RODO-2510 file (C-alpha; in nm, 4 decimals, decimal comma):
residues 608
     n   res          X          Y          Z
     1     m     1,3631    -0,7466     5,2748
     2     c     1,2834    -0,9511     5,6126
     3     g     0,9830    -0,8812     5,8133
     4     i     0,9769    -0,7898     6,1738
     5     v     0,6998    -0,7591     6,4340
     6     a     0,7408    -0,6911     6,7974
     7     i     0,4877    -0,6389     7,1108
     8     t     0,5156    -0,5149     7,4649
     9     g     0,2222    -0,5371     7,6841
    10     t     0,0445    -0,7085     7,9700
    11     e    -0,1316    -1,0221     7,7498
    12     t     0,0440    -1,3277     7,5981
    13     v     0,1600    -1,2063     7,2412
    14     a     0,2840    -1,5232     7,0806
    15     g    -0,0346    -1,5518     6,8773
    16     r    -0,0403    -1,2287     6,7480
    17     l     0,3476    -1,2411     6,6507
    18     v     0,2721    -1,4865     6,4446
    19     d    -0,0342    -1,3367     6,2561
    20     g     0,1690    -1,0463     6,2049
    21     l     0,4558    -1,2596     6,0435
    22     k     0,1835    -1,3966     5,8122
    23     r     0,1100    -1,0506     5,6964
    24     l     0,4876    -0,9821     5,6302
    25     e     0,5642    -1,3225     5,4641
    26     y     0,5814    -1,1373     5,1100
    27     r     0,8955    -1,0000     5,2515
    28     g     1,0862    -1,3178     5,2891
    29     y     1,0161    -1,6730     5,3591
    30     d     1,3565    -1,8447     5,4248
    31     s     1,2998    -1,9198     5,7772
    32     a     1,0955    -1,7626     6,0656
    33     g     1,1117    -1,7259     6,4290
    34     i     1,0276    -1,5729     6,7896
    35     a     1,1418    -1,4746     7,1076
    36     v     0,9130    -1,4129     7,3873
    37     l     0,9865    -1,3121     7,7550
    38     a     0,8337    -1,4620     8,0531
    39     g     0,9557    -1,3322     8,3653
    40     d     1,3305    -1,3765     8,3753
    41     a     1,3168    -1,6410     8,1001
    42     m     1,3427    -1,5843     7,7339
    43     e     1,1861    -1,8439     7,5131
    44     r     1,2906    -1,8907     7,1383
    45     r     1,1521    -2,1072     6,8539
    46     r     1,2830    -2,0991     6,4977
    47     a     1,2086    -2,2935     6,1788
    48     r     1,3404    -2,3100     5,8303
    49     g     1,0873    -2,2451     5,5620
    50     k     0,7651    -2,0808     5,5912
    51     i     0,5588    -1,9480     5,8783
    52     v     0,3380    -2,2757     5,8762
    53     n     0,6670    -2,4648     6,0063
    54     l     0,7010    -2,1991     6,2846
    55     e     0,3495    -2,2561     6,3919
    56     a     0,3787    -2,6415     6,3970
    57     l     0,6739    -2,6162     6,6148
    58     m     0,4962    -2,3637     6,8521
    59     a     0,2213    -2,6281     6,8577
    60     d     0,4608    -2,8774     6,9845
    61     a     0,6236    -2,6393     7,2285
    62     p     0,4288    -2,3389     7,2833
    63     v     0,5631    -1,9892     7,4288
    64     d     0,4096    -1,7782     7,6382
    65     g     0,4941    -1,4115     7,7795
    66     p     0,3905    -1,0150     7,7419
    67     t     0,6843    -0,9070     7,5378
    68     g     0,8192    -1,0690     7,2206
    69     i     0,9653    -1,0111     6,8768
    70     a     0,9424    -1,2102     6,5653
    71     h     1,0961    -1,2364     6,2266
    72     t     1,0441    -1,3819     5,8770
    73     r     1,3710    -1,3997     5,6962
    74     w     1,5024    -1,3464     5,3307
    75     a     1,8521    -1,4672     5,3527
    76     t     2,1379    -1,2408     5,2565
    77     h     2,4569    -1,3740     5,4736
    78     g     2,4250    -1,7428     5,5848
    79     k     2,2292    -2,0322     5,4345
    80     p     1,8501    -2,0325     5,4855
    81     n     1,8569    -2,2811     5,7949
    82     e     1,7530    -2,2898     6,1609
    83     t     2,0864    -2,1977     6,3052
    84     n     2,0697    -1,8644     6,0860
    85     a     1,7100    -1,8130     6,1582
    86     h     1,6073    -1,4949     6,3686
    87     p     1,5871    -1,4132     6,6506
    88     h     1,9461    -1,4179     6,7280
    89     v     2,0356    -1,4471     7,1179
    90     s     2,3377    -1,3549     7,2916
    91     g     2,3107    -1,3982     7,6838
    92     k     2,0610    -1,1692     7,7849
    93     v     1,9771    -1,0113     7,4464
    94     a     1,7465    -1,1112     7,1547
    95     i     1,7276    -0,9259     6,8466
    96     v     1,5635    -0,9451     6,4769
    97     h     1,6947    -0,7385     6,1963
    98     n     1,6180    -0,6530     5,8451
    99     g     1,9096    -0,5112     5,6326
   100     i     2,2760    -0,5722     5,6012
   101     i     2,5553    -0,4831     5,8450
   102     e     2,8347    -0,4051     5,6151
   103     n     3,1063    -0,4154     5,8635
   104     f     2,9985    -0,7368     6,0455
   105     r     3,3335    -0,9098     5,9793
   106     e     3,5378    -0,6556     6,1650
   107     l     3,2763    -0,6463     6,4453
   108     r     3,2657    -1,0352     6,4529
   109     k     3,6579    -1,0582     6,4675
   110     d     3,6918    -0,8005     6,7399
   111     l     3,4254    -0,9774     6,9616
   112     q     3,5697    -1,3004     6,8869
   113     a     3,8854    -1,1541     7,0205
   114     r     3,6978    -1,0615     7,3249
   115     g     3,6060    -1,4133     7,3957
   116     r     3,2742    -1,4177     7,2207
   117     t     3,1531    -1,7482     7,0530
   118     f     2,9092    -1,7034     6,7663
   119     e     2,6320    -1,9605     6,6732
   120     s     2,5547    -1,8382     6,3192
   121     e     2,6989    -1,7252     5,9900
   122     t     2,4740    -1,4143     5,9865
   123     d     2,5929    -1,0572     5,9975
   124     s     2,2843    -0,9945     6,2113
   125     e     2,4036    -1,1847     6,5118
   126     v     2,6644    -0,9421     6,5811
   127     i     2,4094    -0,6842     6,6828
   128     a     2,3124    -0,9025     6,9854
   129     q     2,6827    -0,9992     7,0583
   130     l     2,7595    -0,6385     7,0503
   131     i     2,4744    -0,5419     7,2890
   132     d     2,5456    -0,8073     7,5275
   133     q     2,9025    -0,7158     7,5441
   134     n     2,8235    -0,3568     7,6298
   135     m     2,6053    -0,4939     7,8976
   136     a     2,8815    -0,7122     8,0224
   137     e     3,0772    -0,4384     8,0597
   138     g     2,8493    -0,2480     8,2839
   139     m     2,6280    -0,0651     8,0504
   140     d     2,2435    -0,0673     8,1159
   141     a     2,0143    -0,1937     7,8414
   142     v     1,9589     0,1443     7,6723
   143     d     2,2921     0,2633     7,6884
   144     a     2,4372    -0,0523     7,5572
   145     f     2,1578    -0,0590     7,2640
   146     e     2,2747     0,2929     7,1829
   147     a     2,6300     0,2275     7,1711
   148     a     2,5886    -0,0687     6,9506
   149     l     2,4100     0,1340     6,6909
   150     k     2,6995     0,3888     6,6817
   151     n     2,9187     0,0817     6,5852
   152     l     2,6941    -0,0566     6,2974
   153     s     2,7750     0,0275     5,9592
   154     g     2,4971    -0,0505     5,6825
   155     a     2,1202    -0,0586     5,6592
   156     f     1,9188    -0,2036     5,9360
   157     a     1,5923    -0,2102     6,1207
   158     i     1,6297    -0,3515     6,4550
   159     a     1,3941    -0,4952     6,7442
   160     a     1,5399    -0,6073     7,0676
   161     i     1,4234    -0,7523     7,3832
   162     f     1,6192    -0,8391     7,7360
   163     s     1,5792    -1,1188     7,9849
   164     g     1,4476    -1,0154     8,2854
   165     k     1,3005    -0,6941     8,1390
   166     t     0,9240    -0,8018     8,0266
   167     d     0,8254    -0,4300     8,0043
   168     l     1,1146    -0,3080     7,7580
   169     l     1,1234    -0,3377     7,3952
   170     m     1,3817    -0,1324     7,1865
   171     g     1,3941    -0,0576     6,7976
   172     a     1,6073     0,1374     6,5463
   173     r     1,6227     0,1952     6,1702
   174     k     1,8623     0,3324     5,9432
   175     g     1,8056     0,2391     5,5744
   176     s     1,5357    -0,0016     5,6357
   177     p     1,1770     0,0917     5,7425
   178     l     1,0285     0,0595     6,0812
   179     v     0,6878     0,1660     6,2065
   180     l     0,6053     0,2537     6,5816
   181     g     0,2202     0,1449     6,6712
   182     y     0,0220     0,2419     6,9638
   183     g    -0,2184     0,0367     7,1762
   184     q    -0,3933     0,0519     7,4617
   185     g    -0,1469    -0,0577     7,7382
   186     e     0,0652    -0,2108     7,4560
   187     m     0,3069    -0,0895     7,2062
   188     f     0,4225    -0,2125     6,8737
   189     l     0,6902    -0,2485     6,6071
   190     g     0,6651    -0,3291     6,2456
   191     s     0,8439    -0,3546     5,9168
   192     d     0,5543    -0,1665     5,7871
   193     a     0,1847    -0,0789     5,8792
   194     i     0,0616    -0,4137     5,7086
   195     a     0,1991    -0,6122     5,9881
   196     l     0,0388    -0,3788     6,2555
   197     a    -0,3020    -0,3428     6,0766
   198     p    -0,4987    -0,6143     6,3030
   199     l    -0,3375    -0,4534     6,6231
   200     t    -0,3616    -0,0634     6,5535
   201     r    -0,3924     0,1800     6,2949
   202     d    -0,2296     0,4586     6,5137
   203     v     0,1253     0,4888     6,3935
   204     t     0,4295     0,6833     6,3673
   205     y     0,6787     0,6081     6,0745
   206     l     1,0316     0,6636     6,2320
   207     e     1,2827     0,8862     6,0383
   208     e     1,6078     0,7721     5,9271
   209     g     1,8502     0,7213     6,2381
   210     d     1,5569     0,7089     6,4965
   211     w     1,5721     0,4651     6,7644
   212     v     1,3145     0,4109     7,0383
   213     v     1,2694     0,2897     7,3870
   214     l     0,9348     0,1285     7,4724
   215     t     0,7325     0,0072     7,7625
   216     p     0,3665    -0,1095     7,7478
   217     t     0,2598     0,2760     7,8414
   218     s     0,5203     0,4771     7,7050
   219     h     0,7331     0,5249     7,4048
   220     d     1,0716     0,7436     7,3931
   221     v     1,1723     0,8265     7,0469
   222     r     1,5324     0,9634     6,9903
   223     n     1,7163     1,0701     6,6760
   224     a     2,0651     0,9700     6,5835
   225     n     2,2461     1,1969     6,8038
   226     g     2,0490     1,0620     7,1149
   227     d     1,8233     1,3679     7,1313
   228     r     1,4625     1,2993     7,2164
   229     v     1,2172     1,4093     6,9440
   230     n     0,8556     1,3915     6,8499
   231     r     0,7479     1,2223     6,5224
   232     p     0,4200     1,2743     6,3754
   233     r     0,1437     1,0359     6,4884
   234     v    -0,0822     0,9327     6,2155
   235     k    -0,3730     0,7091     6,1130
   236     s    -0,2645     0,4155     5,8869
   237     a    -0,4784     0,3704     5,5626
   238     v    -0,4209    -0,0025     5,5922
   239     n    -0,7002    -0,2071     5,7010
   240     e    -0,7734    -0,5702     5,7404
   241     g    -0,9981    -0,5874     5,4405
   242     l    -0,7327    -0,4786     5,2239
   243     i    -0,4940    -0,7566     5,3065
   244     e    -0,7225    -1,0450     5,3336
   245     r    -0,7524    -1,3152     5,0092
   246     g    -1,1174    -1,3416     5,0297
   247     e    -1,2770    -1,5663     4,7643
   248     y    -0,9616    -1,5625     4,5593
   249     d    -0,7082    -1,8850     4,5530
   250     h    -0,4132    -1,6426     4,5364
   251     f    -0,3270    -1,2798     4,6483
   252     m    -0,1986    -1,2620     4,2920
   253     l    -0,5133    -1,3281     4,1471
   254     k    -0,7154    -1,0988     4,3672
   255     e    -0,4778    -0,8256     4,3029
   256     i    -0,4954    -0,8834     3,9206
   257     h    -0,8704    -0,8373     3,9698
   258     e    -0,8586    -0,5377     4,2059
   259     q    -0,7119    -0,3215     3,9108
   260     p    -1,0470    -0,1566     3,8043
   261     e    -1,0762    -0,0093     4,1562
   262     s    -0,7163     0,0574     4,2154
   263     l    -0,6868     0,2310     3,8878
   264     a    -0,9696     0,4443     3,9594
   265     r    -0,8350     0,5398     4,2950
   266     s    -0,4871     0,6349     4,1114
   267     i    -0,6564     0,8455     3,8402
   268     l    -0,9515     1,0285     3,9851
   269     p    -0,7379     1,2630     4,2342
   270     y    -0,5432     1,3938     3,9455
   271     i    -0,8266     1,5115     3,7079
   272     d    -1,1304     1,7481     3,7188
   273     q    -1,4346     1,5391     3,6220
   274     a    -1,6462     1,8350     3,5992
   275     t    -1,4159     2,0215     3,3264
   276     l    -1,2575     1,7134     3,1881
   277     t    -0,9091     1,8391     3,2661
   278     l    -0,5785     1,7551     3,4480
   279     n    -0,5367     1,8371     3,7714
   280     l    -0,1956     1,7700     3,8996
   281     g    -0,1106     2,1027     4,0992
   282     e     0,2317     2,2647     4,0776
   283     v     0,4458     1,9934     4,0200
   284     a     0,4252     1,9872     3,6528
   285     d     0,4545     2,3620     3,6217
   286     t     0,7399     2,3911     3,8551
   287     m     0,9266     2,0886     3,7403
   288     f     0,8330     2,0099     3,3815
   289     a     0,7808     2,3484     3,2207
   290     k     1,1094     2,4661     3,1496
   291     a     1,3005     2,1374     3,1812
   292     d     1,5885     2,0475     2,9504
   293     r     1,5359     1,6786     3,0197
   294     a     1,4199     1,4373     3,3013
   295     v     1,5133     1,1071     3,4222
   296     a     1,3221     0,8201     3,5785
   297     i     1,5052     0,5700     3,8058
   298     a     1,3411     0,2624     3,9316
   299     c     1,3980    -0,1344     3,9726
   300     g     1,2390    -0,4365     3,8577
   301     t     0,8655    -0,4016     3,7252
   302     a     0,8788    -0,0216     3,8228
   303     y     1,1617     0,0256     3,5963
   304     y     0,9458    -0,1197     3,3195
   305     a     0,6819     0,1297     3,3847
   306     a     0,9061     0,4109     3,3644
   307     n     1,0455     0,2860     3,0348
   308     t     0,6717     0,2846     2,9140
   309     a     0,6087     0,6495     3,0358
   310     k     0,9369     0,7472     2,8376
   311     y     0,7223     0,7160     2,4932
   312     w     0,4653     0,9411     2,6779
   313     f     0,7008     1,2018     2,7965
   314     e     0,9005     1,2052     2,4525
   315     q     0,5740     1,1952     2,2249
   316     k     0,3311     1,4221     2,4180
   317     a     0,5600     1,6492     2,6223
   318     k     0,8403     1,6519     2,3805
   319     l     1,0768     1,6190     2,6756
   320     a     1,4139     1,4538     2,6460
   321     f     1,3555     1,1438     2,8921
   322     e     1,5968     0,8775     3,0212
   323     t     1,5423     0,5811     3,2203
   324     d     1,8125     0,4257     3,4552
   325     i     1,8315     0,0769     3,6583
   326     a     1,8540     0,2441     4,0190
   327     s     2,1229    -0,0336     4,1222
   328     e     2,3547     0,1082     3,8233
   329     f     2,2598     0,4762     3,8401
   330     r     2,4747     0,6279     4,1036
   331     y     2,7906     0,4281     4,0166
   332     r     2,8214     0,5667     3,6927
   333     e     2,8255     0,9202     3,8179
   334     p     2,5786     1,0373     3,5637
   335     v     2,5161     1,3779     3,4307
   336     l     2,2118     1,4779     3,5753
   337     p     1,9562     1,7378     3,4169
   338     q     2,0169     2,0997     3,4457
   339     t     1,6747     2,1932     3,4744
   340     g     1,4534     1,9138     3,5065
   341     p     1,3738     1,6431     3,7656
   342     a     1,4652     1,2902     3,8559
   343     m     1,1672     1,0616     3,9072
   344     f     1,1917     0,7714     4,1385
   345     v     0,9243     0,4946     4,0668
   346     s     0,8487     0,2486     4,3681
   347     q     0,5644     0,0273     4,5086
   348     s     0,6998     0,0145     4,8459
   349     g     0,9011     0,3472     4,8587
   350     e     1,1764     0,1826     5,0513
   351     t     1,3574    -0,0090     4,7781
   352     a     1,7159     0,0486     4,8782
   353     d     1,9029     0,1085     4,5383
   354     t     1,6099     0,3718     4,4554
   355     l     1,6378     0,5461     4,7621
   356     a     2,0200     0,5672     4,7512
   357     a     1,9833     0,7100     4,3789
   358     l     1,7471     0,9502     4,5164
   359     r     1,9785     1,0675     4,7793
   360     y     2,2644     1,0862     4,5261
   361     c     2,0419     1,3441     4,3045
   362     r     1,9549     1,5416     4,6209
   363     q     2,3393     1,5960     4,6999
   364     n     2,3774     1,7059     4,3362
   365     g     2,0690     1,9625     4,3437
   366     t     1,8342     1,7690     4,1160
   367     p     1,5028     1,7976     4,2350
   368     a     1,3220     1,4431     4,3065
   369     v     0,9572     1,3536     4,2169
   370     a     0,8413     1,0329     4,3952
   371     v     0,5825     0,8173     4,2321
   372     v     0,5109     0,5619     4,5117
   373     n     0,2572     0,3448     4,6746
   374     v     0,3285     0,4368     5,0040
   375     p     0,3001     0,8152     5,0917
   376     e     0,4708     0,7457     5,4363
   377     s     0,7773     0,5764     5,2783
   378     s     1,1094     0,6865     5,2878
   379     i     1,1277     0,7655     4,9407
   380     a     0,8217     0,9789     4,9578
   381     r     0,9519     1,1670     5,2592
   382     e     1,2888     1,2572     5,0923
   383     a     1,1733     1,3712     4,7803
   384     a     1,0907     1,7256     4,6849
   385     a     0,7407     1,6358     4,5492
   386     i     0,5170     1,3136     4,5896
   387     v     0,2733     1,1926     4,3231
   388     p     0,1070     0,8727     4,4846
   389     t    -0,0330     0,5770     4,2971
   390     y    -0,2990     0,4733     4,5638
   391     a    -0,3013     0,1124     4,4446
   392     g    -0,3577     0,0044     4,8088
   393     p    -0,1507    -0,3001     4,9652
   394     e    -0,0193    -0,5591     4,7369
   395     i     0,0696    -0,8725     4,9016
   396     g     0,1498    -1,1199     4,5956
   397     v     0,5273    -1,0839     4,5528
   398     a     0,4767    -1,0448     4,1774
   399     s     0,3705    -0,6859     4,1306
   400     t     0,0314    -0,6404     3,9317
   401     k    -0,1910    -0,3758     4,0520
   402     a     0,0864    -0,1511     4,1500
   403     f     0,2251    -0,1584     3,7717
   404     t    -0,0817    -0,0592     3,6280
   405     a    -0,1036     0,2303     3,8732
   406     q     0,2273     0,3316     3,8226
   407     l     0,1558     0,3410     3,4431
   408     s    -0,1530     0,5388     3,5011
   409     v     0,0284     0,7995     3,7102
   410     l     0,3027     0,8270     3,4984
   411     a     0,0914     0,8924     3,2021
   412     v    -0,0889     1,1554     3,4037
   413     l     0,2571     1,3090     3,4843
   414     a     0,3521     1,3143     3,1036
   415     l     0,0232     1,4758     3,0008
   416     n     0,0571     1,7448     3,2827
   417     a     0,4022     1,8028     3,1518
   418     a     0,2884     1,8165     2,7854
   419     k     0,0196     2,0833     2,9095
   420     a     0,2758     2,3069     3,0919
   421     r     0,5212     2,2991     2,8136
   422     g     0,2407     2,4115     2,5703
   423     h     0,2282     2,0444     2,3785
   424     l    -0,1525     1,9718     2,4682
   425     l    -0,4465     2,1558     2,3191
   426     p    -0,7559     2,1769     2,5117
   427     g    -0,9490     1,9411     2,2851
   428     d    -0,6654     1,6714     2,3147
   429     e    -0,6591     1,7373     2,6883
   430     v    -1,0041     1,6357     2,6998
   431     m    -0,9815     1,3393     2,5052
   432     a    -0,6977     1,2290     2,7256
   433     v    -0,8654     1,2601     3,0404
   434     k    -1,1599     1,0754     2,8744
   435     s    -0,9269     0,7980     2,7873
   436     l    -0,7938     0,7890     3,1609
   437     m    -1,1395     0,7771     3,2942
   438     a    -1,2612     0,4796     3,0794
   439     l    -0,9336     0,2834     3,1875
   440     p    -1,1203     0,1148     3,5030
   441     r    -1,4179    -0,0109     3,2620
   442     k    -1,1907    -0,1237     2,9960
   443     v    -0,9690    -0,3200     3,2478
   444     t    -1,2837    -0,4919     3,3704
   445     e    -1,3314    -0,5999     3,0257
   446     a    -0,9953    -0,6971     2,9671
   447     l    -1,0328    -0,9436     3,2579
   448     e    -1,3068    -1,1022     3,0754
   449     a    -1,0689    -1,3049     2,8719
   450     q    -0,9308    -1,4944     3,1657
   451     d    -1,0894    -1,8322     3,0657
   452     d    -0,9246    -1,8179     2,7250
   453     i    -0,6096    -1,7145     2,8879
   454     r    -0,6176    -2,0128     3,1247
   455     e    -0,6541    -2,2349     2,8281
   456     i    -0,3629    -2,0797     2,6566
   457     a    -0,1478    -2,1033     2,9803
   458     k    -0,2020    -2,4915     2,9753
   459     t     0,0198    -2,5185     2,6645
   460     l     0,2576    -2,2915     2,8104
   461     a     0,3044    -2,4732     3,1236
   462     p     0,5470    -2,7636     2,9994
   463     c     0,7757    -2,5232     2,8129
   464     r     1,1413    -2,4587     2,8924
   465     d     1,1385    -2,1118     2,7038
   466     v     0,9081    -1,8307     2,5966
   467     l     1,0004    -1,5284     2,4369
   468     f     0,8214    -1,1938     2,4392
   469     l     0,7846    -0,9400     2,1482
   470     g     0,6769    -0,5810     2,1052
   471     r     0,7646    -0,2581     1,9479
   472     g     0,7486     0,0987     2,0557
   473     r     0,5412     0,1371     2,3867
   474     y     0,4953    -0,2149     2,3902
   475     y     0,8556    -0,3354     2,4049
   476     p     0,8584    -0,2526     2,7931
   477     l     0,5405    -0,4541     2,8208
   478     a     0,7314    -0,7663     2,6611
   479     l     1,0187    -0,7061     2,9212
   480     e     0,7302    -0,7010     3,1947
   481     g     0,5477    -1,0078     3,0615
   482     a     0,8726    -1,2041     3,0458
   483     l     0,9454    -1,0863     3,3964
   484     k     0,6045    -1,1898     3,5385
   485     l     0,6357    -1,5470     3,3940
   486     k     0,9957    -1,5837     3,5211
   487     e     0,8885    -1,4712     3,8787
   488     v     0,5814    -1,7054     3,9150
   489     s     0,6430    -1,9907     3,7069
   490     y     1,0321    -2,0484     3,6701
   491     i     1,0168    -2,0865     3,3168
   492     h     1,2945    -1,8772     3,1326
   493     a     1,1503    -1,6051     2,9330
   494     e     1,3041    -1,3097     2,7353
   495     g     1,1588    -1,0010     2,6359
   496     y     1,2882    -0,8157     2,2911
   497     a     1,2462    -0,5035     2,0803
   498     a     1,0754    -0,6864     1,7972
   499     g     1,2961    -0,4845     1,5456
   500     e     1,5987    -0,6455     1,7350
   501     l     1,4759    -1,0229     1,6408
   502     k     1,7100    -1,0394     1,3235
   503     h     2,0163    -0,8937     1,5325
   504     g     2,0767    -1,2338     1,7057
   505     p     1,7516    -1,3622     1,9029
   506     i     1,6157    -1,5128     1,5986
   507     a     1,8758    -1,7718     1,6382
   508     l     1,6658    -1,8896     1,9414
   509     i     1,3501    -1,9770     1,7222
   510     e     1,2872    -2,3451     1,6749
   511     k     0,9792    -2,5315     1,6159
   512     d     0,6786    -2,4986     1,8602
   513     l     0,8700    -2,2348     2,0607
   514     p     0,6103    -1,9982     2,2142
   515     v     0,6331    -1,6242     2,1048
   516     v     0,4073    -1,3608     2,2688
   517     v     0,3649    -1,0821     2,0748
   518     i     0,2303    -0,7669     2,1957
   519     a     0,0824    -0,5643     1,9032
   520     p    -0,2315    -0,3549     1,8885
   521     k    -0,3033    -0,2083     1,5618
   522     d    -0,0930     0,1292     1,5548
   523     e     0,1499     0,2841     1,3387
   524     l     0,4120     0,0100     1,4126
   525     f     0,1647    -0,2889     1,3505
   526     e     0,2769    -0,3982     1,0259
   527     k     0,6367    -0,4007     1,1117
   528     t     0,5789    -0,6310     1,4056
   529     i     0,3608    -0,8738     1,1847
   530     s     0,6599    -0,9021     0,9397
   531     n     0,8580    -1,0269     1,2653
   532     v     0,5615    -1,2445     1,3013
   533     e     0,5959    -1,4025     0,9623
   534     e     0,9641    -1,4516     1,0208
   535     i     0,9192    -1,6303     1,3606
   536     r     0,6179    -1,8495     1,2085
   537     a     0,8716    -1,9296     0,8958
   538     r     1,0926    -2,1147     1,1550
   539     g     0,8191    -2,2927     1,3288
   540     a     0,7342    -2,0950     1,6389
   541     r     0,3972    -2,0795     1,8101
   542     v     0,2599    -1,7155     1,8259
   543     i     0,0430    -1,5932     2,0756
   544     l    -0,0887    -1,2483     1,9751
   545     i    -0,2214    -0,9986     2,2056
   546     s    -0,3769    -0,7158     1,9973
   547     d    -0,6929    -0,5131     1,9792
   548     a    -0,9917    -0,6158     1,7416
   549     a    -0,8676    -0,4312     1,4699
   550     g    -0,5036    -0,5796     1,5011
   551     i    -0,6410    -0,9531     1,5383
   552     k    -0,8177    -0,8734     1,2050
   553     a    -0,5405    -0,7720     1,0349
   554     a    -0,3139    -1,0396     1,1470
   555     g    -0,5580    -1,2940     1,0160
   556     n    -0,4291    -1,6450     1,0690
   557     r    -0,0747    -1,5370     1,1540
   558     a    -0,1230    -1,6445     1,4983
   559     d    -0,1986    -1,9682     1,6671
   560     h    -0,3545    -1,8058     1,9517
   561     v    -0,5250    -1,4585     2,0103
   562     i    -0,5958    -1,2577     2,3187
   563     c    -0,8166    -0,9381     2,2494
   564     l    -0,7895    -0,6171     2,4133
   565     p    -1,0437    -0,3848     2,4539
   566     d    -1,0175    -0,0470     2,2076
   567     g    -0,8027     0,2150     2,3275
   568     d    -0,5355     0,4635     2,2454
   569     d    -0,1738     0,5035     2,2929
   570     i    -0,2472     0,5960     2,6558
   571     s    -0,4560     0,3099     2,7596
   572     l    -0,3402     0,0444     2,5403
   573     p    -0,0097    -0,0345     2,7221
   574     v    -0,2166    -0,0340     3,0580
   575     l    -0,4675    -0,2990     2,9101
   576     a    -0,1951    -0,4888     2,7627
   577     a    -0,0536    -0,5566     3,0937
   578     v    -0,3848    -0,7406     3,2036
   579     p    -0,3384    -1,0585     2,9817
   580     l     0,0335    -1,0626     3,0430
   581     q    -0,0399    -1,0861     3,4328
   582     l    -0,3210    -1,3464     3,3929
   583     l    -0,0955    -1,5481     3,1678
   584     a     0,2042    -1,5763     3,4015
   585     y    -0,0445    -1,6424     3,6740
   586     h    -0,2121    -1,9375     3,5031
   587     v     0,0959    -2,0744     3,3725
   588     a     0,2300    -2,0901     3,7517
   589     v    -0,0917    -2,2325     3,8818
   590     a    -0,0835    -2,5094     3,5942
   591     k     0,2773    -2,5805     3,7039
   592     g     0,1823    -2,6061     4,0897
   593     t     0,4445    -2,3228     4,1601
   594     d     0,4141    -2,1134     4,4750
   595     v     0,2301    -1,8250     4,3009
   596     d     0,2213    -1,5702     4,5873
   597     q     0,5728    -1,6562     4,7418
   598     p     0,8109    -1,7491     4,4456
   599     r     1,1227    -1,9132     4,5503
   600     n     1,4210    -1,6630     4,6179
   601     l     1,2171    -1,3421     4,5930
   602     a     1,0842    -1,0876     4,8305
   603     k     0,8438    -0,8226     4,7798
   604     s     1,0498    -0,5063     4,9082
   605     v     1,4053    -0,4976     4,8315
   606     t     1,5455    -0,2944     5,1133
   607     v     1,9295    -0,4171     5,1096
   608     e     2,1659    -0,3185     4,8321
***
């Protein structure tokens, strides 16, 4: 979850390393640091907290040199302080690391027995110590690095530099992503293409077990066996315009307002606009047509997207559909589908638990479908089929546009599965395609409620607790709405299936407790309104998110209403996500929290 950027070249690198870190700060912001080589000397600067603190330190004590590494940290082992901040230095070696070294205690004990003294509490420092120990025993830098890798267990992305070797940069990946970038007379490493966007779009996505030896004018890529290999060199789709905040106060707000465009990018590749038919290719026919059941596996917001899709797959495709939390999935020794796929939903495509679950399914012969926003990611590369979401880079830690893109693509998958299984008539297919094509326009309409939502948010900001209720396909939206509020405002929030209210949660209802109810006018609407009556009778304050028909039918039974554009069972769950996102955002702004970088969180969870 930490962020890494590294450069070797002939010009000074410190400023560009820090700029790269700023683009990676969404991956962690407990501390930040930089190490730069200048001649035989190695200069290091580290600071607790966000990158702005590192910048202030470097303004007072600048560093200069043509080769360097930098890191922004999300703490796993060791408190978030300067001592535990990266880079870690041992003798002639400096490293930055993303991941978890599972055997670091054994390695640390062995190294201490050999006279090594440790500075930090981290698992990462053992990497620097191990490499330096190998060099002290006579190995050159390359051999020492390779030998150290063979002793590490766990997940890692590493970049390393060496005192006296201003033209040498090394890196490795196992279980955590690392991207190699190509420049004119310089080479780069980064945790993702976003970090490298201002430097180059000419990149290689390193494969599992790869390690690299770089100079300003050369690159040597080797696999886990030490064999030299050629990896594809591609043009990154990321550009600077996509990762700038522009006129918006926060990335989260920018990304909420980007949803009409991101939905269009995510939907249009999968439909034929001329014939108004679905056009997914062979995935539906080969994986869903004869399936006995399917399973979707994900974490966090992506898991709630999968739970929404469950209703579509079961109701439209008549396919038994299960969802599972990736961090629990493989430890249960689950019984996998005999003839159906496992679907893996992830924004980054690098989520450690989801990737591990995918590998479990592959080992047991279950085909994997990746629904990911990064086509070059590990999950995408290891899946049997990929259905990209095309949301574009998402910088805000709280997922918004990636969520609605996942919903739209999962809807496309469910409808294609229904078609392949003979449950989608031609006329229904046309209507479904029209609904999908209208989503960008209708999300634009949903965004027009922002001013009203801002005022409602002001009433929630002082609250300690908020409940979210939904039935059917809106139950996962209640869970997602609660998660968004928790993530960015730090208000305790819970999502419940409205029908479960009487089975315990109603004990939480008290005077003026805010309850957000997601209830467009559908076959379950009257049941949900009955739940509204129950909570109103106990003094709760109701915020109803519904369409015009639902708001009219609810009458005066809500204290506040947020009106959705008209839609159907495919579009309305996507539309309902928008006010939930805006509500969380404006509550956080009213409270003065750090919207884009909420405490203790990171964008991409690449450690277990």
